[in-house]
C-alpha positions as CSV (number, residue, x, y, z in Angstrom):
1,M,127.8,160.0,96.9
2,I,130.2,159.9,94.0
3,A,133.0,162.4,94.2
4,D,134.0,164.5,91.2
5,G,137.6,165.6,91.0
6,G,138.0,165.0,94.7
7,Q,135.0,167.1,95.6
8,E,132.0,165.4,97.3
9,V,128.8,166.0,95.6
10,R,126.3,166.6,98.4
11,R,122.8,165.2,98.4
12,S,120.2,167.3,96.7
13,G,116.5,167.1,96.3
14,N,116.9,166.9,92.5
15,L,120.0,165.5,90.8
16,E,118.1,164.9,87.6
17,G,120.4,165.8,84.7
18,K,123.2,167.1,86.9
19,K,126.8,165.9,86.5
20,I,127.6,163.5,89.3
21,G,130.8,162.0,88.2
22,S,133.0,160.8,85.3
23,L,133.8,157.5,83.7
24,E,136.8,157.1,81.5
25,G,137.1,160.9,81.3
26,K,133.5,161.4,80.3
27,P,131.0,163.1,82.6
28,F,127.7,161.3,83.3
29,T,124.4,162.0,84.9
30,L,121.8,159.8,86.6
31,N,119.9,159.5,83.4
32,S,122.9,158.4,81.4
33,L,124.1,156.0,84.1
34,S,120.6,154.4,84.2
35,S,120.3,154.0,80.5
36,N,123.8,152.7,80.0
37,F,123.8,150.3,83.0
38,P,123.6,147.0,81.0
39,T,126.4,148.2,78.7
40,L,128.5,149.3,81.7
41,L,128.3,145.8,83.2
42,S,129.0,143.9,80.0
43,S,132.3,142.1,79.6
44,S,133.4,144.6,76.9
45,N,133.6,147.4,79.4
46,H,135.9,145.7,81.9
47,S,139.6,145.1,81.9
48,G,139.0,141.3,82.3
49,G,137.5,141.2,78.8
50,N,136.0,137.8,79.0
51,T,133.9,137.6,82.1
52,S,130.7,139.2,83.2
53,L,130.2,140.7,86.7
54,I,126.6,139.5,86.9
55,P,125.7,136.1,85.4
56,L,122.5,135.9,83.6
57,Y,120.8,133.5,86.0
58,G,117.5,133.7,84.3
59,L,119.0,132.4,81.1
60,K,121.2,129.7,82.6
61,K,119.9,126.1,82.6
62,K,119.9,124.5,86.0
63,P,120.6,120.8,86.4
64,A,117.6,118.6,87.5
65,F,116.4,115.1,87.6
66,T,113.9,114.0,85.0
67,L,110.6,112.4,86.0
68,A,111.8,109.1,84.6
69,E,115.0,109.2,86.7
70,V,113.0,109.9,89.9
71,L,110.6,107.0,89.2
72,I,113.5,104.6,88.5
73,T,115.2,105.6,91.8
74,L,112.0,105.2,93.8
75,G,111.5,101.8,92.2
76,I,115.0,100.6,93.1
77,I,114.5,101.8,96.7
78,G,111.2,100.0,96.8
79,I,112.7,96.7,95.6
80,V,115.6,97.0,98.2
81,A,113.1,97.7,101.0
82,A,110.9,94.8,100.0
83,L,114.0,92.4,100.1
84,T,115.4,93.7,103.4
85,L,112.4,94.7,105.5
86,P,111.2,91.2,106.3
87,T,114.7,90.2,107.6
88,L,115.0,93.4,109.6
89,I,111.5,92.9,111.2
90,S,112.3,89.3,112.0
91,N,115.6,90.2,113.7
92,H,113.9,92.9,115.6
93,K,111.2,90.5,116.9
94,K,113.9,88.0,117.9
95,Q,115.7,90.7,119.9
96,V,112.5,91.7,121.6
97,Y,111.8,88.0,122.6
98,V,115.3,87.6,123.9
99,T,115.2,90.8,125.9
100,Q,111.9,89.7,127.5
101,L,113.3,86.3,128.2
102,K,116.4,87.6,129.9
103,K,114.3,89.9,132.0
104,T,112.0,87.1,133.1
105,V,114.9,84.8,133.9
106,N,116.4,87.5,136.1
107,T,113.1,87.9,137.9
108,L,113.0,84.1,138.6
109,Q,116.6,83.9,139.7
110,N,116.3,86.9,142.0
111,G,113.1,85.5,143.5
112,Y,114.7,82.1,144.2
113,R,117.7,83.8,145.8
114,L,115.6,86.0,148.0
115,I,113.8,82.9,149.2
116,L,117.1,81.2,150.0
117,A,118.4,84.3,151.8
118,D,115.2,84.7,153.9
119,N,115.5,81.0,154.9
120,G,119.2,81.0,155.4
121,V,119.8,78.0,153.3
122,D,121.4,77.2,149.9
123,N,118.8,75.0,148.3
124,L,115.1,75.3,147.7
125,Q,114.4,71.8,149.0
126,Y,115.2,73.2,152.5
127,T,112.5,75.8,152.3
128,D,108.7,75.7,152.2
129,F,108.6,77.0,148.6
130,D,107.3,73.7,147.3
131,K,104.5,73.7,149.8
132,R,103.6,77.3,149.2
133,L,103.5,76.8,145.5
134,K,101.2,73.7,145.6
135,N,98.9,75.5,148.0
136,L,98.6,78.3,145.5
137,D,99.9,80.9,148.0
138,S,99.6,84.0,145.7
139,N,100.7,86.5,148.3
140,Y,103.9,84.5,148.9
141,M,104.7,84.4,145.2
142,R,103.9,88.1,144.7
143,K,106.5,88.9,147.3
144,Y,109.3,87.2,145.4
145,F,108.4,87.1,141.7
146,N,106.7,90.3,140.7
147,I,103.5,88.4,140.0
148,I,100.3,90.4,139.5
149,S,97.8,87.5,139.2
150,D,96.6,84.9,141.5
151,L,98.1,81.4,141.1
152,R,96.0,78.8,139.4
153,V,96.5,75.3,138.1
154,L,96.5,75.3,134.3
155,D,93.9,72.6,133.7
156,D,93.1,73.7,130.2
157,E,95.6,72.9,127.4
158,R,97.8,75.6,125.9
159,V,99.0,74.6,122.4
160,Y,102.4,75.7,121.2
161,K,104.1,75.1,117.9
162,K,107.4,73.3,117.5
163,I,110.2,74.7,115.3
164,S,112.3,72.8,112.8
165,F,115.7,73.3,111.3
166,D,117.4,72.3,108.1
167,A,118.8,68.9,108.8
168,N,122.2,69.8,107.4
169,S,122.8,73.4,108.6
170,H,120.8,73.2,111.8
171,S,119.7,76.7,111.1
172,G,116.8,78.6,109.4
173,G,114.3,77.7,112.2
174,S,110.6,77.9,111.3
175,S,107.4,76.9,113.0
176,T,105.9,73.6,111.9
177,N,102.5,72.0,112.0
178,Q,103.6,69.9,114.9
179,T,102.5,71.1,118.3
180,F,102.8,70.3,121.9
181,T,100.6,71.2,124.9
182,L,101.3,72.8,128.2
183,K,99.1,71.7,131.1
184,D,99.0,70.8,134.8
185,C,101.4,73.4,135.9
186,I,100.8,76.4,138.2
187,L,100.2,79.5,136.2
188,A,100.9,83.2,137.1
189,T,101.4,86.4,135.1
190,T,104.2,88.9,135.9
191,A,103.9,92.7,135.7
192,D,105.9,92.6,132.5
193,G,103.3,90.5,130.8
194,A,105.1,87.1,130.9
195,D,103.2,84.0,131.7
196,L,105.1,81.7,134.2
197,C,103.9,78.1,134.7
198,F,105.7,76.3,137.5
199,D,106.0,72.6,137.3
200,K,104.5,71.1,140.5
201,S,107.9,69.7,141.4
202,W,109.2,73.3,141.1
203,I,112.2,72.2,139.1
204,Y,110.9,73.5,135.7
205,V,109.4,76.8,134.8
206,F,107.7,77.2,131.5
207,V,107.8,80.8,130.2
208,D,105.8,82.6,127.6
209,V,107.6,85.9,127.4
210,N,104.8,87.9,125.9
211,G,101.8,85.9,127.3
212,Y,99.7,83.2,125.7
213,N,97.3,85.8,124.2
214,K,100.1,87.1,121.9
215,L,101.6,85.2,119.0
216,P,103.6,83.4,117.8
217,N,103.3,80.9,120.7
218,T,106.2,79.0,119.2
219,Q,109.0,77.1,121.0
220,G,112.3,78.9,120.8
221,Y,110.8,82.3,120.0
222,D,108.4,83.4,122.7
223,Y,108.1,80.1,124.6
224,F,110.9,78.5,126.6
225,A,111.3,75.8,129.3
226,I,113.9,76.5,131.9
227,D,115.5,74.0,134.3
228,F,116.2,75.0,137.9
229,L,117.4,71.5,138.8
230,H,120.1,72.4,141.3
231,G,117.7,74.4,143.5
232,D,120.4,77.1,144.2
233,G,118.4,79.8,142.4
234,S,120.3,79.6,139.1
235,F,119.1,78.0,135.9
236,Y,120.7,74.8,134.7
237,V,122.3,74.4,131.2
238,S,123.5,70.9,130.3
239,G,124.6,71.2,126.7
240,L,121.3,70.3,125.1
241,G,121.1,73.3,122.8
242,Q,122.0,71.1,119.9
243,Y,118.6,69.4,120.1
244,C,116.7,72.7,119.6
245,G,114.6,72.4,116.5
246,R,114.6,68.6,116.2
247,A,110.9,68.5,116.0
248,D,110.6,65.6,113.5
249,D,112.3,62.8,115.6
250,D,112.3,61.5,119.1
251,S,115.0,63.9,120.2
252,Y,112.6,66.7,121.3
253,I,113.7,68.1,124.6
254,S,111.7,71.0,126.1
255,T,114.6,73.0,127.5
256,A,116.8,72.6,124.4
257,C,116.0,76.0,122.8
258,F,116.5,77.9,126.0
259,E,119.9,76.3,126.3
260,R,120.8,77.2,122.7
261,V,119.9,80.8,123.3
262,V,122.1,80.9,126.3
263,E,124.9,79.1,124.6
264,D,124.7,81.5,121.7
265,G,125.2,84.5,124.0
266,W,121.5,85.3,124.5
267,K,120.7,85.4,120.9
268,I,118.2,83.7,118.6
269,N,120.5,82.7,115.8
270,Y,117.9,80.6,114.0
């Protein structure tokens, strides 16, 4: 309660009209305090003189965006998104292809090296891998290559698109109307969904990283040819990456795009 002259005014059931304090030497009651509350809080009743204790928020204009400003902002965001999203999506897809490719290559290399270790030799030509492959020994291949399907000879043709680059910059790869076919190799599917087609000489493996049933089925994106020429379990890169994308001349080399991806640090930079 408010003290009057140092004496505490105790609570009472009815203080209506009773003196409860003084302001500037004048006594006031609850009724007078209530009726004069707006005046007491005005700037003229305080020593500051030019400020109000309680801002009149209901009368103050709040800053806000107009409908036109909001629509313009959304329009700008839409334009930027339309320009950048295709590139972002394309880069993401390329990264997915490379990740799948690298995983499949690791599966192949580990399988070959396990075969070499089990036979105690350093080259596949000293093992019965070639014989097992040609005899379509699915259980043998499952043991080493994480294969979930039975081996079969691909006697139907699988059609893939070639890619082409700008002749000057050797970049900006895109699929063309030119195609090539994959046939007469020994096909199997891995647990990761990649299709492996082993050349009957076992030197080459043709890899569709997401399976033939998924697009784009294009050289250098989801399709690659890998050379295991040396037979020691590692893939062979001979500097042919420069020929990747030369689809319009006689320089087409099936392993070129795989080699370029490796040479570029496991990236599709086209």
